[in-house]
N, C-alpha and C positions, 0 to 999 in steps of 0.2 A: 192606469193603475199605478200606485206608489211603489216605493222601494220594497215594502213588505210583500206585495204581490209578486214582484219579480224574484225576490228571494225564495218564496215558496215554489214558484215554477222551477227555479234552479235546483232546489232540493228534490222535487219530484223527478226531474230529469236525471239527476245523479243516481237516485234509487233505481230508476228504470234501467240505466246503463249498467249498474252493478249487477242487477238481476240478470240482464242479458249476458254479461261476461260470465256470471256464475253458471248459466245454462251451458255455456261453451266449454267450461273447464270442469264441470262437476264430475264427469266420468273419469277424469284423470287424477283428481286430487281428493275431493270430498263431495258431499251433497248438501243442498240447502232447500228447505221446504218452508212453507208459510201457512199459518193458520189465522183464523179470525174468531174472536169471541167478544161478546158484549161485556161491558163492565158490570161489576156488582153481582157476578154469578156466584153461586154457592161454592164454598170450599169443598174440594174433592171433585168438582165438575171436570169431565174429560175434555181436554182440548183437542186431542188427536192421538192416533196410534203411530208414534214416531218410528218404532221399529218396523212396523208393517210398511209404512210409506217409504222408508229407506231401504227396504228389502233385506233387513237383518234377520238372522235366525234367532227367534225368541228364546230358544232353549239355551243359548250361549251368552245371553245378556249379562247374567250374574257373574259368570266366569270371566267375561271380557270387561268387567267393571264399567258397565253402561251408566253414565252419569252426566250431570250438568257441571261445567267448569267455568261458567261466566263469572266475571268479577263483580257485577252489579245486578241488582234486581232478580238475582236467582232465587231468592227466598219466596218469590211469588209463585213459582212453579216448581214442580218436582216430577221425576220420572219413576215409574214403577219398573224395577228390574225384572219382575216376574213376567210381565206381559208387554212391556215397551210402551205403555200409555203415558202421555204427558198430561198432567192434571193440575188444577188450581190448588196451590198450597195455602195461600193467604188471600184475603179480600183484595180485589183489584179495583182501584178507584182511578178512572182515567184522568179526572181533573187533578188529582194529587200527583199522578205520575208525569203527565205531559203538560200541565200548566197552561191549558188553553190552546195548545197546538191542534190544528185540524186533523192531522194524522198522528196517531199514537202507536208507535211500533217498538216492541221490545225484542231485542236480539238475544238469542240464547246460543251458547256454544256447547255442543254435546260430543263427548269423546267415548270411543270404545277402543280397547287394546287387543293386541295379539291377533291380527296385526293392528297397528295404530291407525285409527280413522277419526277424523274430526268433521263434524257436520254442523251446519249453521241453521238454526230454526228461528224464523221470525213470527212473532205473535202480535197481530194487530188487535188492539183493544178498541172496539167501536163504542160510540157514545149512546147512552140511553137517557131519556129525559127524567133524570133523578134530581134535578135542582130547579127550584122556582126562581123567577126573576126577583131581585131584591134591590131596594134603594139604599144608599148609604145612610140616609136619615129618614125618620118617619114623617117629617114635616119640613116644608120649605116655604119661606115667606118672601113676597115681593112688595117693595114700596114703589108705587107707580103714581106719577103726577097726574093730576086730573086732565091736563090738556095734552097728554101724550097722544101723538098722532096715530091713526089707525094703521095697522100693518106692522107696528113696532113688535120686535121679537125679544122674548126673554128666555134665556137658556135655563132649562130645568135639569135638576140632577138626573143623570142617566142611570137607568137601572142596569144591573149586571147579572149575567147568567153564566155560570162556569161551563155549561154545556156548549156544544158547538153545532154548527150547521143549522138544520131546521129546528133543533132543540134550543137554540139561543133566542135572544130577543127578536120577536117578529113584528110587533106593532105596539103603539101606545094609544090609549083611549082616555078621554076626559068626560067628566059628567056634563050633561047638556046644560048650556047657559047661553045668554045673549051676547056676551062681550068677548069671550075668549074661545080660541080653538087651538088644536095641537098641530104643529108641523114638525116633521122628522127629517133631520139631515144625516146623510150617511157620511161618516168620517172613518176611513180605514175599515176596521172590522166593527166599529161601534155605530149604533144608531143613537144620535143625540136629539132629545126632544126639545122643542121650543114652544113657549106659550106666546101665541100671536093675538094682538089686540085687534078685534074685528069691528068693534063699535066703541065710540068715544065714551070716556068715563065722566061721571059727574059726582064729585065728592058730596055735594049737597043732597043728592038722591040716595047714594049708597057709599059709605066710606070703606067698606071691605067686602071681599068675596071669599068663599071657601069652596074649593074644588077638590075632587078626588081623581088623581091620575093613576091609571092602571096600565102596567106593562105586561104584555102577553107573549109567551114563547110559541113556537110552532110545533111543539111536540104533541104526541098522542099518548095519553090525554094531555090537554093543554094545562100549563101551570101559569100562574100570574102573581104579581106583587103590586102593592098600591103605595101611593105617596099623597099625603095631604098637602095641598097647595093653598096658601092663604095670600090674598092680594089686599094690601092696604093702600087706599087712594090718598095721595098727598097733594099738597099744593106744589106748584111748579118750581123745579130747578131744571130749566128747559134744555140744557146742553150736557151731553154725556162726554166723558173723556174719549179720546180717539187714539188708538195705538198707531205707531208709524207703519206697522205692517201686521196683517192678520196672523201670519205664521212665521216664526223665527226658526231657523235651522242652524245648528252648531255641532261641531265635532270636537271631542276632547279625548286625550289619551287616558287610559284606565289608571295610570299611575300619578295623576294630578294630586297635589296635596290638598288637605282639608283647608278650606278658606279661600281657595282659588276662585276668582270671578270667572264664571263661564260665559255670560253674556249680560248685557244691560238692555232691558226693554224700555221703550220710551212711549209715553202717552201725554197728550195735551188736552186741555179743556177750554173752550171758547168763552166760558163764563168768567166773571170777575170775582175778586174777593175769595171768600172761602169756597164758593161754588167752583172755582177753578183750581183749587189745590187738590192734587192727585196723590193718593196713597195706593201702594201695590201690595198684593197678597196672592198666595197660592189658592187655587180653587179648592173647594171643600169636598170634591167628589173623586179626588185622585187616590191611587193605591197607596196603602200605608208605606210601602217601600220608598215612594217618591218623597214623602215628607222626611224619611230617615236620611235620604241622600242629598237633598237640596233645600235651600232656604232663599228667600227673596228679601232684599232690603226694602222696607215699606216706603222709604222716601226717595231712594235713588233708582230703584228698579233693578239693582244688581242681583243676579242669581249666582249664589256661591255654593261650592261643594261643602256638604256637611258631613258626609260619611266616606268610607273607603270604597272606591270604585273597583269593580271586578267585571271585566268583559265576559268572563266565562259564566257569570251569574246572570247578567242582564246586558243586552247589547244596545237597546234603545230605551230612552225615557221620554215620556210625553207629559208635558206640564201644561196646565191651564192656569194662566196668570191673570188676575183680575186687577183692574184699575178703577178706583172709586174716588169721586170728588167729595168735598165736605159740605155740599149743599144740603138743604133740608127740603125734601128727602134727598139723600145722596144718590147719585147716578153711577152705575157700574157697567163696565164693559170687559170682555175677556178676549185674550189672544192665546194661541197655541204655540208652545216652545217645544221643539223636537230636538233632543240631545242624543247624538249617536256616539257611542263609546268606541274608540279606536284601540284595537288589541295591540298589546306590546308583549314581547317575549319574557313573561314573568313566571312561567311555569316550567319546571323541569319535566322531562319525559318520565313516564312511569313504566317499569318493567314488571311483567307478571310471568312467572316461570311455573309451568306445569310439568313436574318431573315424573317420568314413568318409574324410574329407579335410580338410586345413587350408585348402584353397582353395574358395571358392564364387563363382560368377559373379554379377556385379552385376545381371543380368537374371533371377535366380532368382525364381520365384513365391513369394508368402507360403505358408508351410506346408512348405517344403522342409526335409527332415531333414538336419541337419549331424552330430549325434553322438547316441550312446545313453549315457544317464547312469544309473548304478546306485549307490544309496546303501544303506549298512548301518550297524548299530550293535550292538555286542556286548552291550549292556545289554538288559534284558528289560522287558516291560510298558510303562508310559508312558515310562520312560527310554530305551527302544529305539525309540520312535516318532519318525520323522525327517521334517522338513519341508524341502523343497528349493526354492530361489528363486535369482533372478539379481539381482546388484547393479547399480545405475546404470540410466541410460536408454539401452538398447540395442535395436535392432530385432529382438530374438530373444525367445523365450519357451520355457518348459518345458511339454511336454504329458505328463501322467501316463499310464502304461500300466495295463492291467487287472491286471498283476502288481504287487504291493506294492513300493514303493520303486524303481520303474523309471520313467524319464522319457525323452522324446525332446526334444532341443534343435532347434527349428525356427525358421525366419524368420517374423516376424509382419507385416512390411511390405516394401515395395520397397527395394532397396539402391541406393546411388549411390557408386561408387568415387571420383568426382571430389570428393565432399564428405568422405567418410571411406574411407580405403583399407584399413584393418584395424581389428579390434576385439579387445581383450583382455577376454574375457567371464569375469567372476568368478562362479563357481557356489558358492553357500553352502548348507550342510546344517546344520540346527539340530535337536537333539532336544528332547523335551518334558519333560525332567527339570528338577529344581529344585536348584541353578541350571542353566539349560540350557547345553549345550556345543555349540560350533559348529566347523566346519572349512570350508575353502574351497579351491577349485582354480581356477586361471586357464587358460582355453582360448584360444589365439591363433588367430584366423580371419582370413585374408587375402582381400580382395575382388579377384577377377580382372576385368580390363577387357574391356568389349565396346565396339564402335564406335557410341556413342550421342551423340557430340558432333560437330557440324560445325565446320570451321575458322572462325575469327573474325578479321576485320580490326579494327584499332584505331579507324579512322574510316571512315565511308561517308556521303556521297561524299568524294573527295579533290580539292582544287584544286591544280593544278600550273602554275606560272608559268615558262615556258621562253623564254630569249633566242633570238631568231632567229639564223640562220647557224650553228647547231650543227654539230659535226663529224659527218659520216655514219658510222654504226656505233658512235658513242660512247655511253657510259652517260648516261642522263638522269634516272633515278629508280629507287627501290627501295621496294617495299612487301611486307611479309611478314605472314602470318597465323599465328595460334596455335591449337593444338588441345589441349583438356583431356585427351584420351585418352592412352594410352601406346603405345610401340613402333610397330608398323606402323600402328596406328590413328591415330597422331599424325604419321606421315610425310607431308608435304604436297608436292604438285607444283602448278605454276602454268602457266596458259596464257591467252592473250588470245582473247577472243571475236571472231572474224572477222566483218566486216560483210557487207552484201549487195551490195557493189560500188557504192554510191551515190557521188555526186560528193564528198561530205565525209568519205568513209570513209578513214581514215588507218591502219587496223589492218594493212594490207598492208605498211606502212613501219615497223612496230614489231616488235621481237623481244624475247622474255622468256626468261630462264634458268629452266627448269622446276624447278630445285633450290632456288635462293635468291630468285627473284622479281625479279632485276635486269632492268630494262627499258632497251633501247637503241633508238635511232632509226636507220633505214637510209638516211634522207635528211636533207638540211638544209632546215629550214623557213624560209619567207620571210613575214615579218609583213605585207608589202604584198599578198600573195596569199592568206594564210590567217591569220585572227585567232584562231580557237578551234576545237577539236574535242574529242570525248570518246570514250572506249573503256572496255571492261570487262575486268577480270582475274578469272579463276576459280581458286580454291584448292580442290584435291581431296585428301582423305586416301587412305591405302592400305588402309583397312579393308574388310571384306566384310560387307554391301555398302558401297561407298564413299559418303561424304558430301561435299558441296561447298557453297561460298558464293562470292559475287562482290562486287566493289567497283567502283564507277563512278569513273573518273578524268577530271575536266574539265581540259583543257589550254588555257592561255591563252598565246599567243605574245607575247613582249615585243619592242618595237621597239629596233633599234640604228641608229646613224647611218651608214647605208650608201647613202644617196641624196643626190646633190648637188642644190642648188637649180636649178630650170628657169626660164629667162627666158621669160615669156609676151609681154611687150611692153617695149621695141620689138623687133620681128623684121623683118628685111629680106626682100626677095624671095628671096634665096639662102639664107635660113634662119639667117643670123648675127644675133646680138643687137645690131643697129645700127639707129638711126633718126634722122630729121632733123625738127626742129621750127622753125617761123618764128613770131616774135612781133613786134608793132609796137614801135618804139623809144619810144613815149610811154606805155608801160604803167607803172603805179605799182608801188611796193614791195609784195610779197606776192602778186604775180600768179602764178597756177598756170600753169607752162609745160607740164608733162606729168607723167605718173605712170609709174614703172617697176613693172611687174607681174611677180611671180615665184611659183613653187610648189615645195614640197618634199614628196615622197611620204612622208617620215617624219612622226612625230607628236611632240608634247611639245616639249622643248627641241631635239630633233633636227630638228624641222620648224619651229621658231621662227626666222623670217628677220629679219635686220637689214641695213639699207642704209647704205652710207657712200660718200663721194666718194673715189675712188682717184686721180683725176686731173681737174683743172679749170684752165681758162686764167686765170680771174679769180675768186679766192675771195670777193671783195667783192660779186659780182653775184648769185650763185646759192646757194641753200641746199637741202639734201636732208633730208627727214624720215626719220629712221632706222627708224621703224616702218612708215610707209605707202608710202615710196618716192616721195612727191610732191616735184617740183622747183619751187621758187618763187623769184621775184626778191627780192633783199634791199634793193634801192634802185632808183631810176629810172635809166634810161640817160642818158649824157652824150654830147656830140659826140665826145669823145675815146675812147669805148669802141669796142672792135673790133666788127666786124659779124658775125663768126662765132666761136662758142665751142664747145669740145669738152669734154664731161663723160664721164668713165669711172666708172661706178657699180659698186661691189663689193657683191654680195649673198652673205651667208654665214649658215649656220645656227648653232645654239648647242650642237651636240654636243660631247662631250669632245674629240674630234678633229674640229674643224669643217670642213665642206666649203663651197665657194664657187663663184660664177660672176660674170662681169662683163657689163655692157651699156654700149654707147657711144651717147651722145645728142649730135648736132650741132645747135646752136641758132643759127639765122640771125636777126639783128636787121635788120628792114626798116623803111622809112618807112611811116607809117600808110596813105597812099593806095595804095602798092604792095601793102601787105598786103591791103587790101580788094579791090584789083583782081585781085590774084593769087588771091584766095580762090576766085573762081569758076573760075579756070583749074585750080586744084589740087583742086577739090572732087571731081572724078571720081577723081583719083589717091587723094585722101584717103579717099573712100568705099571704094575697092578695098582700101586698106590696112586700113581699119576692119573691112571684111567679113572679111578674112583673119584679123585678130586675133579677131574675134567667133567665127569658125568654130572656131579652136583653143580659145578659152575655153569654148564650148559643149561641145566634146568632153571637155574636162577636167572641167567641171561635171557632165556626165552620168556620167563614170566615178566621180567622187567620190560623187555621189548614189547611184548603184547600190551602191557599196561600203558607203555609210552605211545604205541600206535593208536590205541583206543582214545587216549586223551587228545592226541593230535586231531583225530577225526571229529571228536566232539567239539573241539575248539574251532575247527574249520567250519563246521555247520553253524556254530554260534556266530562266527565272524561273518558268514554269508547272510545271516538273517538280520543283521543290523549294520549301521554305518561304521566305517573304520575307526573313527575317533570315539564312538560310543561304546565300543566293545571292550571287554576285559580279556586280556590275553592270558592264555594258560599254556605253558610249554614245559616239557620235561626232557631232560638230557641224561644220558647214561655215559659214564666215563669209567674206564678201568685203569687205575694207576695204583695197584696194590689193594684198593678197596673199591666197592661199587659206589659211584657218586651220581646223584641226580638232583635236579633243581626244578622249581616251579616259579614262573613269573606271573605277577598280577599287575594290571595297569589300573590306575585310579587318578583321574584328573590329568595333571601334567607330569606325573611321576610314574615310574615303573618300579615295582618291588620284586626282587628276585630272592627266593628262598633257596639257598645253595646247599650242596652236599659237603662231604668231608674234605674234598681236595679242590682248591681254587687255584687259578692262575696267579703268577707272581704279582701281576699288576692290579689284582682285585683289591677292593677296599672293604673292610668289614665295618658296618655301621650298626651298632646295637640300637634297636628301637623297642617300643613297648611290647613286653611279653613275647618276644620272638627275635629271630635273627634274620636280617635282610641285607641285600645289596641294593643300594640306591643307584639306579642307572639314569642319568639325566636324559630328559626327553623334552625337546623344545616345542613339540606340537601341543596345542591346547585341545582339550577334549570337552565336548558338550555331553558327556555321558550322563546317564541317569543317576539316581540316588544309589550310593554305595553304603551298605550297612554291615557293620562287624558285630557279630553276636557271639558272646562267650557263654557257652552252655554251663 
């Protein structure tokens, strides 16, 4: 058997091997079934119930998008999503589909989703005897010399039948006659009829014969075709041309140029003169495509390429070349030229992508199928072997299927939309030819969001510095959070964590806008009663389930000058700031007469008190220390000095808008003896007055001490709850040096700010800064503290 038979056996073996492999892997990956139908069946005819044969639930076919996704010939068949039936959609003509191949198999690819399954269905189209044998021409004429020897054979046009097997040409018959009979030679798949001379001709008896040749196929019912054969008896040209060989075989590449000489056939004739001159031509019974692709030089016998070769279209061409002499009558002989086309790598691979969806959730597990990839190459052999890969570093990979050139595009690792929101996946297919050819296709995959990110605050904790006496209901602060998710997963609402009703719980006096995080205070804060407090704000997104985070806000109330100085001494019995002092006339200069004592509930410059003489009877006698409030004599008394002196002392703080108070001191100058005598008399009164002053002083000191201790405790708790460098320090000191003195220190960044009281040490430096009075104390430590906000109500 020739190359064609061996090739068919190889194809059948490959089909059987693939089917065996399919049976081994079908339970793991997908299923493959096979049906058989005759050609020319009516449209709508049922091929088979695919869903039933595959074991699919018919009720879920529509929901799972049960469909055919084959790239070619899919219009011939359709599936019914209601019952799973595969039916004929268009007329099926085996001869048109398979062009004479003995086996006509159409492969369909059927897909169902959720979960993804791919099934391969093969439909074999069997032949029916729907074509009659036909000859290329209605009549054929032979010119035969009268002395032609018996047994001479003349090739007749072979009939063609597109059907295959027993439905193709079975036999030839000729009308009964005395001189000719039919002999059939099997050539590959063709039966070639020859007219054989069985009795010598005599032109003088009969110069022509008319015969009817009938070609019969083997189908049921039988079909036939006829050819009129005319034999003209001529006088002798007794030598026919002879080819150097009966069959020529040649191989050419499919990319040969037009005009290329494929082969030269050679024939000789033993006659002389015009009877030995040979001309070449192509046989008249070849397929039309052969005439389009090749031509023969009638004088030289060169066979040239006439059209563009394409291995993928036709692999083998069979030419019948005739050699005729110029005798009368001319004698003709034929030879067979078999031209095999060699495949070259001239076709790029083709990529077919069946996408389930262009969106994939970012929480998809590794191995989730995104698309089905099918690659193909029209070339054959190594030129048609295709390797598929992905370009770039992407979290996807190609998983090969048991079916050749089929892949699944799956995720190979976890996805994160916040890092990469979409991928342009470049799929590359490269064949194994030389040089290799490649093609690529870009698949766009969008990553859909899930609620996997909590809202985030820019700083935590936050330090807020708020001036006292803020307007109730007014805005004091705004803090917003951000969420890396999208849409409702990033829609944030805010609320304040309400306390447990403790004494320092201020959350009931705070209100927050749930949409924008704006915080307002429902009451006015007083520095003298509340120095600091903290609260928490919670930001919650709108995802399902929702995620949240919180931020701690430490609030420090800043002092304003809203308290006037309070005179502690002198104080009269009726509560007014008046007092009387007696001094001997013989005291020297610098004698301490008395000390005016005052207190301011504010701190820093607002509580820093200065004393001045507003009214005095004699400026040369008394002097007032502006910081301590001590009244001393400037000189000794003389006889001319008055015995009674009135001093009005003005006490004012150092606020931007200073507040003040006055005290009146009456000084009586007495003789020394009277002073000592009266001392015993006044001791009782003096003790009573001192006791009263001491009582008020003790009350004041206890209040300030309690406030100091509470502040220290609060600051210690705050210091323990955060890092040393991140905390804001708050200290209060009490000093008695004629006035009550206290200070508060705040730390921010690499500086400490001290708000001081009325009396400072000699080495202190006063540095005026914005809207307040502070001491700047160098601090070489760097702090990574959170955000510090100053709010002026």
